N, C-alpha and C positions, 0 to 999 in steps of 0.2 A: 504494500500500500504506500507507505511513506516512512522515511527514516527521519525521526525527529532531530537527529544530530545535523541534518542539512539546513536547519533553521536556527535562528537566534532563540535563546532560551525564553525571552519575553514573548516571542511570537507563539511558541509552542504552549507556554503556560496560558496565554490568552485564549488560544484555540481550544485547549482542553477545558479551561474554566467555562467558556461560553457553551461548549458542547454539553457540559454537565448542567448548565442552567436551562438550555433550550430543548433538550431531548429528554422527555420524561422517562424515568426508570433507569437512566444510564449513568454510570460512574466511570469516567475516563481518568486514567492516570499514566504518568510517564514512568517507565521502569528504568532500572539502573543501566541496562544495556542499550537504551535509546528507543526501545519499542514503546508504543502507546497501547495500553491495555484498555479495552472497552468491556465493561461488565454490566449485566442487566440485573437490577435489584428490585425484586417484587416478591412480596409474600403472598402465597396462594391461599385464598379463603375457601371455606366450605362452599360447595356448589359451583365453583368455577370450572369451566370446561378446559381440561388440560390441553386438548388439541388447539383450542383458540389461544391459550397462553403460549404454547410453543410457537405457533404461527406468529403471534405478536412479538415474541422475543426475537425471532429471526428478522422480521420486518424492522423492528426498532434498532437492532444492531446494524443492519444495512443502512438505515437512515443516518444513524450516528456516525458511521464510518465515512459515508459520503460527505456529510456535513463537516466533519473534522478535516478531511483531506482537502475539500474545497476551501475551507477557511485558511489552511496553511498555504496551499498553492496559489490562491488568488490574492491573499492578504487583504480581502475586502472586509469592511465593517458593515454590520447590519444585514447579514444574510438571514433570509426567512425561508422556512419550509412552506411550499405552496401545495395545496390540495384543491383540485378542480378550480383553479384560478383564484382562490382566496388565500390570503396570508394566514397561516396558523402556526403558532409556536407550539412545541410539544406534540406535533403531529405524529401519528403512528399509522399512516395509511400507506397502502401499497403504491398508489399513484402519487408521485411527488416529484418536485424538482427544487433545487436550491438556487435562488436568484438574489442579486444584490437589491438592497432596499433603495429604490429610486427617490424616496422622499427624505433621505438622510440630509441633514443640514437645513431643512425647510422649517 
């Protein structure tokens, strides 16, 4: 995906921190070897469908990895996850794209 050692520590820290804030249930952290770990943190409650949970874990990790890589590679501020043309933070949908916030600075 990406080697965090190719970027300034401040850029990596900012991208990891923003990913943690913007993608629900994700805990990103930089490991000693320069890798970035993405973990899904959710406690399963009685009555939850395990199949849906697993599907959601996969989708959320995919979204988080794309978000983090784009934040590092583009060095943009104000990225938002888009679902069906609407800005949504903490989105966990299969159809998404990450785009720059065109209203930044307004």
